[in-house]
N, C-alpha and C positions, 0 to 999 in steps of 0.2 A: 140669635147670630153669637158666634164666639168672637174673641180678639179684644181690642182694647177699649176701653170705654171713657168718654169724657162727658161731663155735664155742664149745661149753661143756665142759669136762671133768667127768664124772660118776664119782667114784670109788665110789659105791656105790648102793644101791637107794635110799636115802633121799636123796641128791642127784638123782636121776633123778624121783622123785615131787615134789621142789621145784620142778625145771623144769616139770612138768606144771602145778602149782599158778599158777607165773609165768605160763605160757601162759593159764590159764585167767581171768586177770585182765584180760587184754587180748582176750580173744575178743568178737566180735560175731557178731549173725545176719548170714548170708550168706559166713561165713569159712571156708574149706577148709584143714585141717592135714591133711597127708599123711605118714603115719608109715612109715618105710622101715629096714627092719634084717634081719637073720637071725633065725631061730628063736631065741628065749632073748636076743635083744639088749635087751630092756626095753620095747618097745612098748606091751604091755599095762599094766606098771607105770606108764608115764607117762599114757597113755590113763585108767586107773582114777583116779589123782590128778587131773588135769584134771576129769574127771566129778565126782567127789566134792568137789572145791572149788567148782565151780558148784553143786551140791545144797547145799554147806554141810554135809554130813554125812559125816563121816570114816569112817564105819561101813558107809556105802550099799555093796550089794552090786553089783557091776558083772561080770557075766559075760562071758566071750569071746563074741562074736558069729560064731565060727567056722562054726557049724552054723545060726544064723538068718540069717547075712549082716549083718543090722543091728539093733541094739537103740537104741530113743530114749527120752531122759530129759526129763521136763519139768522143769527146772531154771531158774534164773534167767535164762539164755538157754539156750533149748531145745536140746539137742545130741543129734546122732545119729551112733551109732559104727558104721560101716562095716568088715567085713571082705571084702576081695575076694579071698582065697586061694582059695576053690573058684569063681571066676566063670571061666565057659567062655568067654566073648568080652564085651568093652568094651559092646557093644550091651546086654547084660544091667543095665547100670547103670540105665537108663530104668526098665526093669522094678523095680527096686528102689525106686523113687520118689525118685531123687537129687535132682532138681530141686525138688520139692515139698518135699523136707528143708530144702534152702537157703533156700527163700522163707520158711520160718518159724523158723529156726535155724541152727547151725552144723553143720560136719560133719568128725567125725575119722575118716580112711580108713587101716587099714591095708592092705599089700600094694597101694600105689596104682600099680604097675609093671603092675599086670593091668587097668588102665584104659585102658592104649595111649593116652595122650595126650588123653583126654576128660575130665580133670579142668580147671576153669577156670584160666586163665593165672595169676591172682589168688593160686592156691593156695600156702600156706606148705609148703616141703618140709623135713621134720625127720628126718636120717638119723642112724641109732645103730650106731656102728662100734666093734671092740674096740678097746681102749687100756690097754695093760698090764693091770692086775688089774680095770680099770672098763669105761667107755665114753667114747665122744667122741660130742657131739651136734653136728650140722651143719644150722643153719638157713639156709635160701635162698629168695629170692623176691622178689617187688617190688611196689610199690604200698602201700596203706595198712595192709593186714593185716600186711604184714612190718614195716612202720614201728610199728605197736603192739606186735608181738611184741618188736622190739628195745627200744622205750623201757620195756617191763616189765622185760626182763634188765637194762636201766640201773638201774633202781629195785633190783633185787637186788644190783645192785654199790653202790649208794648205801647200802643197808643193812648191807652189809658193813663199809664204810668207818666205819659209824657203830656198828659193835659189834653189830648186830642181823642178820648175816648168816643166822642159821641159825633167825629167826623165821618164825612162819605168817604169812601173807598172807590177808586176807579183805575181798569188797567192802563198802564202809560205805553210800558214798553217792555219786550224781553229781549235778550240777546242770545249769541250761539254757546253759552254757557247756562249754568243752573241759576244765574241772578235774573231776578226781575224787579220792575218798578212799577208803583203806583203813585197817582194824584190822589191826596188827601186834601179835602175842602172841610173847613168849619167856617161858620158865619163870623165876620169881623176879623179875619185873618187872611192873611195871603196863603195861597195854596203852598203845600209842600210836596216833596217827593219822598215816600217810602220806600226804602231799598231794602231787599230781601235779599241776602248773601250767605246762602247755608254754607256750612264749612265744606271744601272740596273733598270730594269722594276721590283717593288716589288712584284707585283701580290696580290691576297686576303688574308685577314687575315685567317690564319689556326689554331692558338692557342692564347689565352688571348688578342685577339683584334690585332694581331701582323701577319705580312707575315712571311713566312719561312726565307726569308733571311734575316730580323732584328733579327730573334731569333737565326739563325745560324751565324750572323756576317759575310754575303757575302760582300765583297766590293762594295759599291754603285757608286763609279766614280773612274777614273784614278788616281786622287790625292794620292789614297793609294798606287799604285803603284810607283809613282813619290818619295813619302816620304820614303818608304822602300828601293827603289833604292840607295838613297842617304846614308840611314844608313848602309846598307850592304857595300857598297864600302867604307864608312869611317872605316868600321869594317874589312876591308881586305879581303872582299870577291867580286869576280869576277862577276860584274854585267854590262848590256849594259851602256855605255855612252848616255846621253840623249841629242842629238843635237838640239831639236825643239821640243815644246810641245804646245798645245792648251788643258788645263785640262777643260775648260768648255765645248768643243765639244768632247774629249776624244781622241785626235789625238797625238800619239808621233812618232818623227822620231827619230831611235836607231841605235846605233852601231849593228853591224851584228858580233855575237862572233863566227859564226861557224855553221856548219851541223853535225859533227861527234858525233857521239852517244855512248852509251854503250854496243852494240849488235855487235857480230862477223858477219862473212858473210852468216850465216846460221841461224841468229837471236837468237844466243845463247849468254846467258848475259856473259860478260867480267868480271870475278870477280874481277881483280886488279883493275878496274875502279869504281866498286861498293865499294871495300875496302877506295880507294881514297875519296872518296865521304863521306864514313861514316868519315873518319879522319876529313875532311873539316866541318861536323857535330860537331864532337868533339871541334874543335877549337871554333866554334861559340857557341857553349853551355858552354863553360869556360868564356865566356864574360858577362857582364852585358848591357842589352840593355835598353835604354828610352823607355817608353811606349809613349810619347808623341814625334811625330818626324814632321820634317820641311816638307812642301810640296809646298815650293815656297812662295807666300804671307801668304798662311794660315799654317796649321799644320793639321795632321793627329794622332788621338788617336788610337793606336793598340789596339783592342778589347780583351776580354779575353775568351779563350775556357772555357766557364763556365757550369753548368750542363744543362742549359737549352740548349745551343748548342749542347753539347754532346748527348742529350737525342732525340732532334729532329731529328739529323741526322741518330741516330740508328734507331729511327721510320721508317726510310724510309725501312727498311726490312720488317716492319710489313704493311706499307701502301702500298707497290708495289710489292714486291716479294712474299711474303704469297698468295696474291691473284691470283698471276700467277702461283703458284705451285698447289694451291689446288683448283680453280676455284670457288672461294668464298671468302667474305669478313672475315678479321679475326674475331674471337668472341672474347668477353668483357674478357672472362677468359683469352685467350691468351695475351690479350693486358695490362690486369693487371699484370700477372704472368711476362711478359715480362720487365715492367716499374721496378716492385720490383726487380728483378734479377740485371738490370743494374744499379738500384739506388744503391745497396750494393756495387756493385764494383767502382762505381764512388766516394762512401765514402772511399774507400782504397785508393784513388789518394790524399788524402788532405796532406799526407807528401812527394810527389812526387816534384821532381826538376821541376820547370816552368821557361820558358826563351822564346825566341822570335821564334816561331814555323811557319814555311813556309806554311807548310799544305798539299801540293802537291810536296813535295821533291822525285821524283823518275824520272826516265829515260827520259820521254819525256820533262822535265824542266831542263835539265842538259847538257851543251855542253862539249865534251871532245876536249882537245885542248893539244896534246902530245908535240907539240914544246914548250911549256910552263914548269915551274919547280914548285913543291909544289901546293899549293892549287890553284894556278892561272892556273893550267890544267883544273879546272874546272870553266865553265861560267854558271852562274844561270840566269833563263829567265823568270820565272814565280812566283812569289811571292805576289801579290796584295793582297790575301786572308788571309795574315799573321794573327796570333793572340798571344797573350801570354799564353801559355799552357805547357802541358808536354814534356819535351825534348826527351820523348820516342816516340811520336808521329811519327816524321818526321824520326826517324830511323826506326820505323816499315813500313813507306811509302815509304822507299828506299829498304829494305831488303826483302819485300813483295810486290815488284815491279807490280802493278795491270796489266799492259800491257806486262809482260813478265813473263815466266815461272821460276822462282827463285827455283832451286832444294834445299833441305834442308840444303846441304852441301855450297851451296852459300848463302844463307839466314845466316848459322852460321858463315862463313868466314866474311862475313860484319859486324855481330853483334859483333863478335870477336875483329874487328880492331878497331871498335868503343870505346869498351870496353877497349882496349889496351891502345889507345890514351889518354882516360879520366885519367886512372890510373896513366898514367905517367904524367901526367900534374898535379896530387894532389890527395888529398882524394876523394872518388869515392865509392858510396854505391853500389856495382854491384846487391847484391839480391833484393833491392828496385826497382832498375833500371828494372831488367828483369821483376819484376811483373808489373810495369808500361807499360813496352814493351806488352806483352801478352794482357794487358787490353786494351792498344790503338790499338793494330793490330787488335782485335777481333771487337771493336767499328768500326773502319775504312772498315774492310772488310765487317761486317754487312751492313753498310752504301752504300759501294759499291754495294754490291748485289740487293739493292734497286735502286740506281741511274740508275745501266746498264738495270734494267727492264723498270725504268721510260723511259729512253733515247728512249726505243724501243716503247713503250705503248704511250706516250704522244707526241713525238718528233718526232716520225718517223724513228729513227736511228737503225735499227736492228743488224748492224754489232757489237754492244757493247754486244750482247748476247753470242758469241763466248768466252767471257773472263768468263762466269760464271763458269765452272768447276773448273778453277785456282782459282778464289776467295774463292769457297768453300772449297778448299785443303787447302789455307791459314789459313782460318777460322777456320778448325780443328787443325791445328797445334798450332794456338793461344790458343784455346780452352784447350790444352793438360796440361798448366800449373796448379799447384794444386790449385792456388789461383781462378780459375774458374771452378772448378768442377761443381758447381750447377748450373752456367749458362750454361756447356756442356750437364748436364742432361736434362734441360729445352728444349735445342736446338734439343736433339736427341728423347725428347718423342713427340716433335711437328713436327718432320720430316722435320726439317731446314736444315739438313745436308746431306742429301739424294741426290743423282745424279738425276737431272731433265732435261728433254730436253724441252724448250719452244718453 
């Protein structure tokens, strides 16, 4: 197999199992790991550790598939363990359902040489050979699968440099971006969160010679997280302590703030927690935040939520949602009218209060810590895309939580809690705020309609479509404000608020 090569010395069975764990954290559906080595080389040990990591069950029975030829496991990513030792011909691979297995999950293949070149060219070869008293693992391959495996091994090296080299790693959460998070555990220590935040791939130019991420001011490196984390902590906001960092590679070892969220047992929003989060926002919005923040040796300039950023986000509805509901590209007339309506509303924001805007201030990014007091009950964990923008935006993000059905009365309670806290702290223009709130809520929910369709159409993540009815309802609420009457008429004329099944 040609391509890149990585080597790892495995002194004992524990290190072999740890390699399996590291590979499991990088595995995706469609990946093929070809395990090559003599009898007793450690292939089964590695495969067993990988499968148990995916299953999050250290005691899972993982028998050798020597006689069954294939064993399948319904883990976080379905994995199919093939043993080709008894294969008499490479043609029998089809009879084992190899292609079907890859369509629904990943494959581990022992004795891959029996496949005689029938494995995908993107397969990652892992060869285990004798090395002193232990083993040497040679990983070779090319493409996205190999790159992910290599990055996972680099994360292990980062943990080693931070004194956590022997920690166990478990998948925690991923999001709509390329970022992912793991829980790392080491006896005698509180668990930590390992953040994997690769440098943003900017993509092609989409407007004025600039990529979308540049226009929307999406954070391009983990340095933004580091800088904003430090600023928020200094401002009295509970954010994760950063125990170790490698900003060049995009790795952070973070304090684990907890896992309790804002929902009850039946998934209903807990109004008092949303109100507490609104009061935290009110405190933050009463402060003056510097635009240039320290990020270690360098600094981070917090970008503005300017007109171009607002517009390109709102345009996601036209670019993705409109074609999905109409079955055809948007007309020039629709695009022109849409831009005209939004630009008129953006003009109305000129007198609004601007502050540090965290951008995704909603329940998935807020931890509830009921044993604490005051604002410390709220741990904030996702803020690297923060901008300087209208204070109303984060309130709209919270009160119209994209992942949770917020009944109108809970939205009102959340909004009222924020306004009351601002009024208690001093002079506050409630009418101006409510207008900005409606504009930002309409902009954000228009953007989300486009993003959720894009995640399905472009990224193969259909589960976001289930949120569309909720987002349309939020959009209708926002458009009920008198200042948005013209935009509401435009949306109604073009059927943008009608219930659709995609």
